[in-house]
DRENMITOR-764350 format. One record per residue: x, y, z of N, C-alpha, C in turn. Coordinates in steps of 0.2 Angstrom, whole numbers. Layout:
nu->X&nv->Y&nw->Z&cau->X&cav->Y&caw->Z&cu->X&cv->Y&cw->Z .
...
This chain:
nu->-91&nv->-5&nw->111&cau->-95&cav->-2&caw->106&cu->-102&cv->0&cw->110 .
nu->-104&nv->6&nw->109&cau->-110&cav->9&caw->113&cu->-115&cv->9&cw->108 .
nu->-121&nv->6&nw->109&cau->-127&cav->6&caw->105&cu->-131&cv->12&cw->107 .
nu->-132&nv->17&nw->102&cau->-136&cav->23&caw->103&cu->-143&cv->22&cw->100 .
nu->-148&nv->24&nw->103&cau->-155&cav->24&caw->100&cu->-155&cv->29&cw->94 .
nu->-152&nv->35&nw->95&cau->-151&cav->40&caw->90&cu->-144&cv->42&cw->89 .
nu->-142&nv->43&nw->83&cau->-136&cav->45&caw->81&cu->-135&cv->52&cw->82 .
nu->-129&nv->54&nw->84&cau->-127&cav->61&caw->85&cu->-128&cv->65&cw->78 .
nu->-130&nv->71&nw->78&cau->-131&cav->75&caw->72&cu->-128&cv->82&cw->73 .
nu->-124&nv->84&nw->69&cau->-121&cav->90&caw->69&cu->-125&cv->95&cw->64 .
nu->-130&nv->99&nw->66&cau->-134&cav->103&caw->62&cu->-130&cv->108&cw->57 .
nu->-124&nv->109&nw->59&cau->-119&cav->113&caw->55&cu->-117&cv->110&cw->49 .
nu->-118&nv->103&nw->48&cau->-116&cav->100&caw->42&cu->-122&cv->99&cw->37 .
nu->-128&nv->101&nw->39&cau->-134&cav->100&caw->35&cu->-133&cv->103&cw->28 .
nu->-131&nv->109&nw->27&cau->-131&cav->112&caw->21&cu->-125&cv->109&cw->17 .
nu->-120&nv->108&nw->20&cau->-114&cav->104&caw->16&cu->-116&cv->98&cw->13 .
nu->-120&nv->94&nw->18&cau->-122&cav->87&caw->15&cu->-127&cv->88&cw->10 .
nu->-132&nv->93&nw->10&cau->-136&cav->94&caw->4&cu->-133&cv->95&cw->-2 .
nu->-128&nv->100&nw->-2&cau->-124&cav->101&caw->-8&cu->-120&cv->95&cw->-10 .
nu->-117&nv->91&nw->-6&cau->-114&cav->85&caw->-8&cu->-119&cv->80&cw->-11 .
nu->-125&nv->80&nw->-9&cau->-130&cav->75&caw->-12&cu->-131&cv->78&cw->-20 .
nu->-131&nv->84&nw->-21&cau->-132&cav->87&caw->-27&cu->-126&cv->86&cw->-32 .
nu->-120&nv->85&nw->-29&cau->-113&cav->84&caw->-32&cu->-110&cv->78&cw->-31 .
nu->-114&nv->72&nw->-31&cau->-111&cav->66&caw->-30&cu->-105&cv->64&cw->-35 .
nu->-100&nv->61&nw->-33&cau->-95&cav->59&caw->-38&cu->-98&cv->53&cw->-43 .
nu->-94&nv->52&nw->-48&cau->-97&cav->47&caw->-53&cu->-97&cv->40&cw->-50 .
nu->-93&nv->39&nw->-46&cau->-93&cav->32&caw->-43&cu->-99&cv->32&cw->-38 .
nu->-100&nv->37&nw->-34&cau->-106&cav->37&caw->-30&cu->-113&cv->36&cw->-34 .
nu->-113&nv->40&nw->-39&cau->-119&cav->40&caw->-43&cu->-120&cv->33&cw->-46 .
nu->-115&nv->30&nw->-48&cau->-115&cav->23&caw->-51&cu->-118&cv->18&cw->-46 .
nu->-115&nv->18&nw->-40&cau->-117&cav->14&caw->-34&cu->-125&cv->15&cw->-32 .
nu->-126&nv->22&nw->-32&cau->-133&cav->24&caw->-30&cu->-138&cv->22&cw->-35 .
nu->-137&nv->24&nw->-42&cau->-142&cav->23&caw->-47&cu->-143&cv->15&cw->-49 .
nu->-137&nv->12&nw->-49&cau->-137&cav->5&caw->-51&cu->-138&cv->0&cw->-46 .
nu->-138&nv->2&nw->-39&cau->-140&cav->-3&caw->-34&cu->-143&cv->0&cw->-28 .
nu->-140&nv->4&nw->-24&cau->-143&cav->6&caw->-18&cu->-150&cv->8&cw->-18 .
nu->-152&nv->13&nw->-23&cau->-159&cav->15&caw->-22&cu->-164&cv->10&cw->-24 .
nu->-162&nv->5&nw->-27&cau->-167&cav->-1&caw->-29&cu->-167&cv->-6&cw->-24 .
nu->-164&nv->-6&nw->-18&cau->-164&cav->-12&caw->-14&cu->-170&cv->-11&cw->-9 .
nu->-172&nv->-16&nw->-6&cau->-178&cav->-16&caw->-1&cu->-176&cv->-12&cw->5 .
nu->-170&nv->-10&nw->6&cau->-169&cav->-6&caw->12&cu->-168&cv->2&cw->10 .
nu->-170&nv->6&nw->14&cau->-169&cav->13&caw->13&cu->-162&cv->16&cw->14 .
nu->-159&nv->18&nw->9&cau->-152&cav->21&caw->10&cu->-153&cv->29&cw->10 .
nu->-149&nv->32&nw->14&cau->-148&cav->39&caw->14&cu->-142&cv->41&cw->11 .
nu->-141&nv->46&nw->7&cau->-135&cav->49&caw->4&cu->-133&cv->55&cw->8 .
nu->-126&nv->55&nw->8&cau->-123&cav->60&caw->12&cu->-126&cv->62&cw->18 .
nu->-126&nv->57&nw->23&cau->-129&cav->58&caw->29&cu->-125&cv->60&cw->35 .
nu->-126&nv->66&nw->38&cau->-122&cav->68&caw->43&cu->-123&cv->64&cw->49 .
nu->-118&nv->61&nw->52&cau->-118&cav->57&caw->58&cu->-112&cv->60&cw->62 .
nu->-114&nv->63&nw->68&cau->-109&cav->66&caw->72&cu->-106&cv->72&cw->68 .
nu->-99&nv->72&nw->68&cau->-95&cav->77&caw->65&cu->-93&cv->75&cw->58 .
nu->-96&nv->69&nw->55&cau->-94&cav->67&caw->49&cu->-100&cv->67&cw->44 .
nu->-99&nv->67&nw->38&cau->-104&cav->66&caw->33&cu->-102&cv->59&cw->29 .
nu->-106&nv->54&nw->30&cau->-105&cav->48&caw->27&cu->-108&cv->48&cw->20 .
nu->-105&nv->44&nw->15&cau->-108&cav->44&caw->8&cu->-115&cv->41&cw->8 .
nu->-116&nv->35&nw->11&cau->-122&cav->31&caw->11&cu->-123&cv->28&cw->18 .
nu->-130&nv->28&nw->20&cau->-131&cav->25&caw->27&cu->-138&cv->22&cw->27 .
nu->-138&nv->16&nw->29&cau->-145&cav->12&caw->30&cu->-146&cv->11&cw->38 .
nu->-151&nv->15&nw->40&cau->-152&cav->14&caw->48&cu->-155&cv->7&cw->49 .
nu->-158&nv->4&nw->45&cau->-161&cav->-3&caw->47&cu->-155&cv->-8&cw->48 .
nu->-150&nv->-7&nw->44&cau->-144&cav->-11&caw->44&cu->-139&cv->-9&cw->48 .
nu->-139&nv->-3&nw->50&cau->-134&cav->1&caw->54&cu->-127&cv->0&cw->50 .
nu->-128&nv->2&nw->44&cau->-122&cav->1&caw->39&cu->-121&cv->7&cw->35 .
nu->-114&nv->9&nw->35&cau->-112&cav->15&caw->32&cu->-107&cv->12&cw->26 .
nu->-108&nv->15&nw->20&cau->-104&cav->14&caw->14&cu->-100&cv->20&cw->12 .
nu->-94&nv->20&nw->12&cau->-90&cav->25&caw->10&cu->-86&cv->24&cw->3 .
nu->-86&nv->29&nw->-1&cau->-83&cav->28&caw->-8&cu->-78&cv->33&cw->-8 .
nu->-72&nv->30&nw->-9&cau->-65&cav->34&caw->-9&cu->-62&cv->34&cw->-15 .
nu->-60&nv->40&nw->-17&cau->-56&cav->42&caw->-23&cu->-49&cv->41&cw->-22 .
nu->-45&nv->42&nw->-27&cau->-38&cav->41&caw->-27&cu->-34&cv->46&cw->-21 .
nu->-37&nv->51&nw->-20&cau->-34&cav->56&caw->-14&cu->-34&cv->52&cw->-8 .
nu->-38&nv->47&nw->-7&cau->-39&cav->44&caw->0&cu->-33&cv->39&cw->1 .
nu->-28&nv->38&nw->-4&cau->-23&cav->33&caw->-4&cu->-17&cv->36&cw->0 .
nu->-17&nv->43&nw->1&cau->-11&cav->46&caw->5&cu->-11&cv->44&cw->12 .
nu->-5&nv->44&nw->15&cau->-5&cav->42&caw->22&cu->-9&cv->46&cw->27 .
nu->-10&nv->53&nw->26&cau->-14&cav->56&caw->31&cu->-21&cv->55&cw->30 .
nu->-23&nv->54&nw->24&cau->-30&cav->52&caw->22&cu->-32&cv->45&cw->25 .
nu->-27&nv->40&nw->24&cau->-28&cav->33&caw->27&cu->-29&cv->34&cw->34 .
nu->-25&nv->37&nw->38&cau->-25&cav->38&caw->45&cu->-32&cv->41&cw->47 .
nu->-34&nv->47&nw->44&cau->-40&cav->50&caw->45&cu->-46&cv->45&cw->44 .
nu->-46&nv->41&nw->39&cau->-51&cav->37&caw->37&cu->-52&cv->31&cw->43 .
nu->-46&nv->29&nw->45&cau->-46&cav->24&caw->50&cu->-49&cv->27&cw->57 .
nu->-47&nv->33&nw->58&cau->-50&cav->36&caw->64&cu->-58&cv->37&cw->64 .
nu->-60&nv->39&nw->58&cau->-67&cav->41&caw->56&cu->-71&cv->34&cw->57 .
nu->-68&nv->29&nw->54&cau->-71&cav->22&caw->54&cu->-72&cv->20&cw->62 .
nu->-67&nv->21&nw->65&cau->-67&cav->19&caw->72&cu->-72&cv->23&cw->76 .
nu->-73&nv->29&nw->75&cau->-78&cav->33&caw->78&cu->-85&cv->31&cw->76 .
nu->-86&nv->29&nw->70&cau->-93&cav->27&caw->68&cu->-94&cv->20&cw->71 .
nu->-89&nv->16&nw->71&cau->-90&cav->9&caw->74&cu->-92&cv->10&cw->82 .
nu->-89&nv->15&nw->85&cau->-91&cav->16&caw->92&cu->-98&cv->17&cw->93 .
nu->-101&nv->20&nw->88&cau->-109&cav->21&caw->88&cu->-113&cv->15&cw->86 .
nu->-109&nv->9&nw->85&cau->-113&cav->3&caw->84&cu->-114&cv->2&cw->76 .
nu->-110&nv->6&nw->72&cau->-111&cav->5&caw->65&cu->-106&cv->1&cw->62 .
nu->-108&nv->-3&nw->56&cau->-103&cav->-6&caw->52&cu->-101&cv->-2&cw->46 .
nu->-95&nv->-2&nw->44&cau->-93&cav->3&caw->39&cu->-89&cv->-1&cw->34 .
nu->-92&nv->0&nw->28&cau->-89&cav->-3&caw->22&cu->-86&cv->2&cw->18 .
nu->-80&nv->1&nw->15&cau->-76&cav->6&caw->11&cu->-74&cv->3&cw->5 .
nu->-76&nv->7&nw->-1&cau->-74&cav->5&caw->-7&cu->-70&cv->10&cw->-11 .
nu->-66&nv->9&nw->-15&cau->-63&cav->14&caw->-20&cu->-67&cv->14&cw->-26 .
nu->-66&nv->20&nw->-29&cau->-70&cav->22&caw->-35&cu->-68&cv->16&cw->-40 .
nu->-62&nv->14&nw->-41&cau->-61&cav->8&caw->-46&cu->-65&cv->2&cw->-44 .
nu->-66&nv->0&nw->-38&cau->-70&cav->-5&caw->-36&cu->-77&cv->-5&cw->-39 .
nu->-79&nv->1&nw->-39&cau->-86&cav->2&caw->-41&cu->-86&cv->2&cw->-49 .
nu->-82&nv->5&nw->-52&cau->-81&cav->6&caw->-59&cu->-80&cv->-1&cw->-63 .
nu->-75&nv->-5&nw->-59&cau->-73&cav->-11&caw->-63&cu->-75&cv->-17&cw->-60 .
nu->-79&nv->-17&nw->-54&cau->-81&cav->-23&caw->-51&cu->-88&cv->-22&cw->-47 .
nu->-93&nv->-19&nw->-50&cau->-99&cav->-17&caw->-46&cu->-102&cv->-23&cw->-43 .
nu->-102&nv->-29&nw->-47&cau->-105&cav->-35&caw->-45&cu->-102&cv->-37&cw->-38 .
nu->-95&nv->-37&nw->-38&cau->-92&cav->-39&caw->-32&cu->-94&cv->-35&cw->-26 .
nu->-94&nv->-28&nw->-27&cau->-96&cav->-23&caw->-22&cu->-103&cv->-25&cw->-20 .
nu->-107&nv->-26&nw->-24&cau->-114&cav->-28&caw->-22&cu->-114&cv->-34&cw->-18 .
nu->-110&nv->-39&nw->-20&cau->-110&cav->-46&caw->-16&cu->-107&cv->-44&cw->-9 .
nu->-102&nv->-40&nw->-8&cau->-99&cav->-38&caw->-2&cu->-105&cv->-35&cw->2 .
nu->-108&nv->-30&nw->0&cau->-114&cav->-27&caw->3&cu->-119&cv->-32&cw->5 .
nu->-121&nv->-36&nw->1&cau->-126&cav->-41&caw->2&cu->-124&cv->-46&cw->7 .
nu->-118&nv->-47&nw->8&cau->-115&cav->-51&caw->13&cu->-116&cv->-49&cw->20 .
nu->-117&nv->-42&nw->20&cau->-117&cav->-39&caw->27&cu->-125&cv->-38&cw->29 .
nu->-129&nv->-40&nw->25&cau->-136&cav->-40&caw->26&cu->-139&cv->-47&cw->29 .
nu->-141&nv->-46&nw->35&cau->-144&cav->-53&caw->38&cu->-149&cv->-56&cw->34 .
nu->-148&nv->-62&nw->34&cau->-153&cav->-66&caw->30&cu->-159&cv->-69&cw->35 .
nu->-165&nv->-69&nw->33&cau->-170&cav->-71&caw->38&cu->-169&cv->-79&cw->39 .
nu->-171&nv->-81&nw->45&cau->-170&cav->-88&caw->46&cu->-174&cv->-92&cw->41 .
nu->-172&nv->-98&nw->40&cau->-176&cav->-103&caw->36&cu->-182&cv->-105&cw->40 .
nu->-188&nv->-105&nw->37&cau->-194&cav->-108&caw->40&cu->-194&cv->-115&cw->41 .
nu->-196&nv->-118&nw->46&cau->-196&cav->-125&caw->47&cu->-204&cv->-127&cw->46 .
nu->-205&nv->-130&nw->41&cau->-212&cav->-132&caw->41&cu->-214&cv->-139&cw->38 .
């Protein structure tokens, strides 16, 4: 794993990312409006990183969240997502992947998983 000070950015993805922010899926909207935008951490939506656009990214946590629909269950999509995750992890990022149904039917569990990846401050000794 290589730690980069700055993540690679493909400027050719900027317009597409902006359009994707304006056309979020229902599951992405639910996760965004009911949790991510209210956390103490700053999350970016549809963030270009290298040659990919990730659904959500928090630079303070080096955490990527991907929200996958039913189309991501086909073999070629599973292999592509595996490769994509590997490329993001090489940049020192953690990747969490959830399906739409996870968000619609178990948002609290999704939130618990995300919060489990957030480092807790050490207990003060006083």
